[in-house]
Biopython code that builds the backbone (N, CA, C, O; Angstrom):
import numpy as np
from Bio.PDB.StructureBuilder import StructureBuilder

atoms = [
    (1, "MET", "N", (2.194, -36.685, -16.964)),
    (1, "MET", "CA", (1.032, -37.006, -16.188)),
    (1, "MET", "C", (0.828, -35.892, -15.159)),
    (1, "MET", "O", (1.792, -35.426, -14.550)),
    (2, "TYR", "N", (-0.396, -35.474, -14.968)),
    (2, "TYR", "CA", (-0.733, -34.417, -14.022)),
    (2, "TYR", "C", (-1.261, -35.007, -12.724)),
    (2, "TYR", "O", (-1.759, -36.133, -12.700)),
    (3, "GLN", "N", (-1.150, -34.244, -11.650)),
    (3, "GLN", "CA", (-1.705, -34.671, -10.374)),
    (3, "GLN", "C", (-3.219, -34.546, -10.409)),
    (3, "GLN", "O", (-3.766, -33.664, -11.072)),
    (4, "ASN", "N", (-3.883, -35.426, -9.696)),
    (4, "ASN", "CA", (-5.330, -35.324, -9.560)),
    (4, "ASN", "C", (-5.661, -34.179, -8.616)),
    (4, "ASN", "O", (-4.979, -33.985, -7.610)),
    (5, "TYR", "N", (-6.686, -33.432, -8.931)),
    (5, "TYR", "CA", (-7.127, -32.352, -8.062)),
    (5, "TYR", "C", (-8.638, -32.274, -8.095)),
    (5, "TYR", "O", (-9.283, -32.757, -9.026)),
    (6, "THR", "N", (-9.193, -31.658, -7.063)),
    (6, "THR", "CA", (-10.633, -31.520, -6.939)),
    (6, "THR", "C", (-10.980, -30.044, -6.948)),
    (6, "THR", "O", (-10.516, -29.291, -6.092)),
    (7, "ILE", "N", (-11.785, -29.627, -7.900)),
    (7, "ILE", "CA", (-12.183, -28.223, -7.990)),
    (7, "ILE", "C", (-13.126, -27.867, -6.850)),
    (7, "ILE", "O", (-13.059, -26.754, -6.329)),
    (8, "GLY", "N", (-13.988, -28.768, -6.455)),
    (8, "GLY", "CA", (-14.988, -28.491, -5.433)),
    (8, "GLY", "C", (-14.524, -28.812, -4.019)),
    (8, "GLY", "O", (-15.351, -29.109, -3.157)),
    (9, "GLN", "N", (-13.227, -28.758, -3.762)),
    (9, "GLN", "CA", (-12.719, -29.074, -2.431)),
    (9, "GLN", "C", (-13.241, -28.062, -1.414)),
    (9, "GLN", "O", (-13.140, -26.854, -1.630)),
    (10, "THR", "N", (-13.797, -28.549, -0.312)),
    (10, "THR", "CA", (-14.402, -27.653, 0.672)),
    (10, "THR", "C", (-13.569, -27.489, 1.933)),
    (10, "THR", "O", (-13.948, -26.716, 2.813)),
    (11, "GLU", "N", (-12.458, -28.186, 2.048)),
    (11, "GLU", "CA", (-11.621, -28.030, 3.232)),
    (11, "GLU", "C", (-10.155, -28.129, 2.843)),
    (11, "GLU", "O", (-9.797, -28.729, 1.829)),
    (12, "PHE", "N", (-9.331, -27.536, 3.663)),
    (12, "PHE", "CA", (-7.891, -27.527, 3.438)),
    (12, "PHE", "C", (-7.231, -28.097, 4.678)),
    (12, "PHE", "O", (-7.341, -27.518, 5.759)),
    (13, "VAL", "N", (-6.557, -29.206, 4.542)),
    (13, "VAL", "CA", (-5.950, -29.886, 5.676)),
    (13, "VAL", "C", (-4.497, -29.441, 5.795)),
    (13, "VAL", "O", (-3.720, -29.552, 4.846)),
    (14, "LEU", "N", (-4.141, -28.936, 6.976)),
    (14, "LEU", "CA", (-2.769, -28.510, 7.236)),
    (14, "LEU", "C", (-2.053, -29.549, 8.082)),
    (14, "LEU", "O", (-2.652, -30.172, 8.959)),
    (15, "ASN", "N", (-0.781, -29.728, 7.816)),
    (15, "ASN", "CA", (0.037, -30.622, 8.614)),
    (15, "ASN", "C", (0.675, -29.800, 9.732)),
    (15, "ASN", "O", (1.634, -29.068, 9.489)),
    (16, "TYR", "N", (0.157, -29.911, 10.943)),
    (16, "TYR", "CA", (0.668, -29.136, 12.070)),
    (16, "TYR", "C", (1.958, -29.711, 12.636)),
    (16, "TYR", "O", (2.574, -29.090, 13.503)),
    (17, "ASN", "N", (2.376, -30.865, 12.175)),
    (17, "ASN", "CA", (3.620, -31.456, 12.652)),
    (17, "ASN", "C", (4.832, -30.843, 11.966)),
    (17, "ASN", "O", (5.963, -31.050, 12.408)),
    (18, "TYR", "N", (4.610, -30.090, 10.889)),
    (18, "TYR", "CA", (5.706, -29.459, 10.174)),
    (18, "TYR", "C", (6.154, -28.226, 10.940)),
    (18, "TYR", "O", (5.322, -27.459, 11.425)),
    (19, "GLY", "N", (7.415, -28.036, 11.049)),
    (19, "GLY", "CA", (7.939, -26.862, 11.745)),
    (19, "GLY", "C", (9.321, -26.519, 11.228)),
    (19, "GLY", "O", (9.997, -27.345, 10.615)),
    (20, "LEU", "N", (9.722, -25.311, 11.482)),
    (20, "LEU", "CA", (11.053, -24.889, 11.075)),
    (20, "LEU", "C", (12.080, -25.416, 12.070)),
    (20, "LEU", "O", (11.812, -25.449, 13.271)),
    (21, "PRO", "N", (13.244, -25.825, 11.592)),
    (21, "PRO", "CA", (14.297, -26.236, 12.522)),
    (21, "PRO", "C", (14.721, -25.055, 13.403)),
    (21, "PRO", "O", (14.543, -23.896, 13.026)),
    (22, "GLN", "N", (15.272, -25.354, 14.557)),
    (22, "GLN", "CA", (15.676, -24.297, 15.486)),
    (22, "GLN", "C", (16.768, -23.397, 14.911)),
    (22, "GLN", "O", (16.884, -22.243, 15.324)),
    (23, "ASN", "N", (17.561, -23.890, 13.981)),
    (23, "ASN", "CA", (18.652, -23.090, 13.422)),
    (23, "ASN", "C", (18.299, -22.475, 12.067)),
    (23, "ASN", "O", (19.201, -22.069, 11.334)),
    (24, "HIS", "N", (17.030, -22.396, 11.718)),
    (24, "HIS", "CA", (16.597, -21.826, 10.438)),
    (24, "HIS", "C", (16.747, -20.308, 10.464)),
    (24, "HIS", "O", (16.537, -19.676, 11.499)),
    (25, "VAL", "N", (17.110, -19.727, 9.320)),
    (25, "VAL", "CA", (17.342, -18.285, 9.235)),
    (25, "VAL", "C", (16.080, -17.480, 9.545)),
    (25, "VAL", "O", (16.179, -16.350, 10.023)),
    (26, "ALA", "N", (14.919, -18.029, 9.286)),
    (26, "ALA", "CA", (13.671, -17.318, 9.581)),
    (26, "ALA", "C", (13.512, -17.091, 11.083)),
    (26, "ALA", "O", (12.997, -16.053, 11.496)),
    (27, "ARG", "N", (13.942, -18.041, 11.896)),
    (27, "ARG", "CA", (13.881, -17.860, 13.353)),
    (27, "ARG", "C", (14.860, -16.783, 13.806)),
    (27, "ARG", "O", (14.546, -16.008, 14.710)),
    (28, "LEU", "N", (16.036, -16.722, 13.196)),
    (28, "LEU", "CA", (17.020, -15.691, 13.525)),
    (28, "LEU", "C", (16.474, -14.304, 13.200)),
    (28, "LEU", "O", (16.602, -13.379, 14.002)),
    (29, "ILE", "N", (15.867, -14.161, 12.027)),
    (29, "ILE", "CA", (15.286, -12.879, 11.622)),
    (29, "ILE", "C", (14.159, -12.490, 12.566)),
    (29, "ILE", "O", (14.071, -11.334, 12.979)),
    (30, "SER", "N", (13.309, -13.424, 12.908)),
    (30, "SER", "CA", (12.193, -13.135, 13.800)),
    (30, "SER", "C", (12.688, -12.698, 15.179)),
    (30, "SER", "O", (12.167, -11.740, 15.751)),
    (31, "ASP", "N", (13.680, -13.390, 15.709)),
    (31, "ASP", "CA", (14.230, -13.018, 17.018)),
    (31, "ASP", "C", (14.895, -11.649, 16.970)),
    (31, "ASP", "O", (14.787, -10.867, 17.915)),
    (32, "PHE", "N", (15.586, -11.360, 15.862)),
    (32, "PHE", "CA", (16.239, -10.061, 15.718)),
    (32, "PHE", "C", (15.216, -8.929, 15.706)),
    (32, "PHE", "O", (15.376, -7.941, 16.422)),
    (33, "VAL", "N", (14.173, -9.068, 14.902)),
    (33, "VAL", "CA", (13.157, -8.015, 14.811)),
    (33, "VAL", "C", (12.401, -7.894, 16.135)),
    (33, "VAL", "O", (12.053, -6.788, 16.547)),
    (34, "ASP", "N", (12.147, -9.011, 16.798)),
    (34, "ASP", "CA", (11.460, -8.965, 18.091)),
    (34, "ASP", "C", (12.303, -8.288, 19.164)),
    (34, "ASP", "O", (11.758, -7.793, 20.151)),
    (35, "SER", "N", (13.630, -8.260, 18.988)),
    (35, "SER", "CA", (14.500, -7.619, 19.978)),
    (35, "SER", "C", (14.546, -6.099, 19.822)),
    (35, "SER", "O", (15.039, -5.409, 20.714)),
    (36, "ILE", "N", (14.047, -5.569, 18.718)),
    (36, "ILE", "CA", (14.016, -4.121, 18.502)),
    (36, "ILE", "C", (12.921, -3.528, 19.385)),
    (36, "ILE", "O", (11.799, -4.034, 19.393)),
    (37, "PRO", "N", (13.228, -2.465, 20.128)),
    (37, "PRO", "CA", (12.200, -1.858, 20.992)),
    (37, "PRO", "C", (10.979, -1.409, 20.185)),
    (37, "PRO", "O", (11.108, -0.892, 19.076)),
    (38, "GLN", "N", (9.804, -1.614, 20.758)),
    (38, "GLN", "CA", (8.558, -1.302, 20.061)),
    (38, "GLN", "C", (8.407, 0.182, 19.764)),
    (38, "GLN", "O", (7.783, 0.548, 18.768)),
    (39, "ASP", "N", (8.968, 1.046, 20.611)),
    (39, "ASP", "CA", (8.814, 2.477, 20.349)),
    (39, "ASP", "C", (9.575, 2.914, 19.105)),
    (39, "ASP", "O", (9.246, 3.942, 18.513)),
    (40, "VAL", "N", (10.587, 2.152, 18.698)),
    (40, "VAL", "CA", (11.303, 2.453, 17.455)),
    (40, "VAL", "C", (10.450, 2.068, 16.251)),
    (40, "VAL", "O", (10.416, 2.786, 15.251)),
    (41, "LEU", "N", (9.767, 0.940, 16.350)),
    (41, "LEU", "CA", (8.969, 0.438, 15.230)),
    (41, "LEU", "C", (7.597, 1.077, 15.129)),
    (41, "LEU", "O", (7.034, 1.166, 14.038)),
    (42, "LEU", "N", (7.055, 1.519, 16.243)),
    (42, "LEU", "CA", (5.655, 1.918, 16.260)),
    (42, "LEU", "C", (5.444, 3.425, 16.320)),
    (42, "LEU", "O", (4.618, 3.906, 17.096)),
    (43, "GLU", "N", (6.178, 4.165, 15.517)),
    (43, "GLU", "CA", (5.868, 5.584, 15.404)),
    (43, "GLU", "C", (4.502, 5.700, 14.746)),
    (43, "GLU", "O", (4.229, 5.019, 13.758)),
    (44, "ASP", "N", (3.644, 6.556, 15.284)),
    (44, "ASP", "CA", (2.272, 6.652, 14.787)),
    (44, "ASP", "C", (2.251, 7.320, 13.417)),
    (44, "ASP", "O", (2.411, 8.536, 13.304)),
    (45, "SER", "N", (2.055, 6.523, 12.393)),
    (45, "SER", "CA", (2.008, 7.044, 11.022)),
    (45, "SER", "C", (0.760, 6.542, 10.303)),
    (45, "SER", "O", (0.754, 6.403, 9.080)),
    (46, "ARG", "N", (-0.287, 6.275, 11.059)),
    (46, "ARG", "CA", (-1.516, 5.758, 10.469)),
    (46, "ARG", "C", (-2.262, 6.866, 9.736)),
    (46, "ARG", "O", (-2.386, 7.986, 10.231)),
    (47, "ALA", "N", (-2.745, 6.539, 8.576)),
    (47, "ALA", "CA", (-3.540, 7.488, 7.796)),
    (47, "ALA", "C", (-4.979, 7.477, 8.304)),
    (47, "ALA", "O", (-5.454, 6.475, 8.839)),
    (48, "ALA", "N", (-5.655, 8.589, 8.131)),
    (48, "ALA", "CA", (-7.042, 8.689, 8.584)),
    (48, "ALA", "C", (-7.995, 7.948, 7.657)),
    (48, "ALA", "O", (-9.089, 7.563, 8.070)),
    (49, "THR", "N", (-7.592, 7.747, 6.413)),
    (49, "THR", "CA", (-8.449, 7.065, 5.450)),
    (49, "THR", "C", (-7.705, 5.878, 4.859)),
    (49, "THR", "O", (-6.490, 5.746, 5.006)),
    (50, "GLY", "N", (-8.450, 5.032, 4.200)),
    (50, "GLY", "CA", (-7.847, 3.901, 3.506)),
    (50, "GLY", "C", (-7.782, 2.650, 4.360)),
    (50, "GLY", "O", (-8.297, 2.595, 5.477)),
    (51, "ARG", "N", (-7.137, 1.665, 3.800)),
    (51, "ARG", "CA", (-7.019, 0.370, 4.449)),
    (51, "ARG", "C", (-6.052, 0.462, 5.630)),
    (51, "ARG", "O", (-5.061, 1.188, 5.549)),
    (52, "PRO", "N", (-6.317, -0.256, 6.722)),
    (52, "PRO", "CA", (-5.386, -0.251, 7.853)),
    (52, "PRO", "C", (-4.026, -0.807, 7.432)),
    (52, "PRO", "O", (-3.948, -1.746, 6.641)),
    (53, "SER", "N", (-2.978, -0.229, 7.957)),
    (53, "SER", "CA", (-1.634, -0.655, 7.578)),
    (53, "SER", "C", (-1.247, -1.941, 8.298)),
    (53, "SER", "O", (-1.844, -2.306, 9.312)),
    (54, "SER", "N", (-0.248, -2.616, 7.762)),
    (54, "SER", "CA", (0.280, -3.821, 8.396)),
    (54, "SER", "C", (1.221, -3.415, 9.522)),
    (54, "SER", "O", (1.761, -2.309, 9.526)),
    (55, "HIS", "N", (1.410, -4.315, 10.470)),
    (55, "HIS", "CA", (2.292, -4.032, 11.593)),
    (55, "HIS", "C", (3.727, -3.881, 11.080)),
    (55, "HIS", "O", (4.180, -4.708, 10.289)),
    (56, "PRO", "N", (4.447, -2.849, 11.511)),
    (56, "PRO", "CA", (5.805, -2.610, 11.013)),
    (56, "PRO", "C", (6.768, -3.768, 11.278)),
    (56, "PRO", "O", (7.657, -4.019, 10.464)),
    (57, "ALA", "N", (6.612, -4.471, 12.388)),
    (57, "ALA", "CA", (7.506, -5.590, 12.676)),
    (57, "ALA", "C", (7.315, -6.714, 11.665)),
    (57, "ALA", "O", (8.291, -7.318, 11.221)),
    (58, "ILE", "N", (6.086, -6.996, 11.303)),
    (58, "ILE", "CA", (5.810, -8.036, 10.306)),
    (58, "ILE", "C", (6.390, -7.638, 8.953)),
    (58, "ILE", "O", (6.984, -8.462, 8.258)),
    (59, "MET", "N", (6.216, -6.375, 8.586)),
    (59, "MET", "CA", (6.741, -5.907, 7.300)),
    (59, "MET", "C", (8.268, -5.976, 7.271)),
    (59, "MET", "O", (8.850, -6.321, 6.243)),
    (60, "LEU", "N", (8.923, -5.652, 8.390)),
    (60, "LEU", "CA", (10.380, -5.733, 8.457)),
    (60, "LEU", "C", (10.847, -7.180, 8.360)),
    (60, "LEU", "O", (11.850, -7.461, 7.704)),
    (61, "LYS", "N", (10.137, -8.097, 9.002)),
    (61, "LYS", "CA", (10.490, -9.516, 8.912)),
    (61, "LYS", "C", (10.382, -10.014, 7.475)),
    (61, "LYS", "O", (11.250, -10.748, 7.002)),
    (62, "ILE", "N", (9.329, -9.619, 6.789)),
    (62, "ILE", "CA", (9.149, -10.029, 5.391)),
    (62, "ILE", "C", (10.255, -9.457, 4.525)),
    (62, "ILE", "O", (10.815, -10.159, 3.682)),
    (63, "LEU", "N", (10.571, -8.188, 4.728)),
    (63, "LEU", "CA", (11.615, -7.533, 3.940)),
    (63, "LEU", "C", (12.969, -8.202, 4.151)),
    (63, "LEU", "O", (13.676, -8.482, 3.183)),
    (64, "LEU", "N", (13.336, -8.458, 5.393)),
    (64, "LEU", "CA", (14.628, -9.082, 5.675)),
    (64, "LEU", "C", (14.684, -10.518, 5.170)),
    (64, "LEU", "O", (15.716, -10.947, 4.654)),
    (65, "PHE", "N", (13.602, -11.261, 5.308)),
    (65, "PHE", "CA", (13.605, -12.642, 4.834)),
    (65, "PHE", "C", (13.679, -12.701, 3.314)),
    (65, "PHE", "O", (14.332, -13.583, 2.757)),
    (66, "ALA", "N", (13.016, -11.769, 2.643)),
    (66, "ALA", "CA", (13.037, -11.757, 1.177)),
    (66, "ALA", "C", (14.398, -11.347, 0.638)),
    (66, "ALA", "O", (14.781, -11.737, -0.465)),
    (67, "TYR", "N", (15.128, -10.558, 1.422)),
    (67, "TYR", "CA", (16.430, -10.088, 0.964)),
    (67, "TYR", "C", (17.413, -11.228, 0.995)),
    (67, "TYR", "O", (18.579, -11.047, 0.645)),
]
sb = StructureBuilder()
sb.init_structure("model")
sb.init_model(0)
sb.init_chain("A")
sb.init_seg("    ")
for serial, (resi, resn, name, xyz) in enumerate(atoms, 1):
    if name == "N":
        sb.init_residue(resn, " ", resi, " ")
    sb.init_atom(name, np.array(xyz, "f"), 0.0, 1.0, " ", f" {name:<3s}", serial, name[0])
structure = sb.get_structure()
């Protein structure tokens, strides 16, 4: 049996009561990356053309969490 779904759904309801526990590894990674000085992460390497790059701290958090 499949779940019922609506193709024409016009809104997406989020549960804001959901949160990560205080001892979750994602919070540890976020705190670790936030403790790195910004001048280490923010060396100016922006290209003159193309799509704007993502913030290096966010990319590092994603990389560490995925590992």
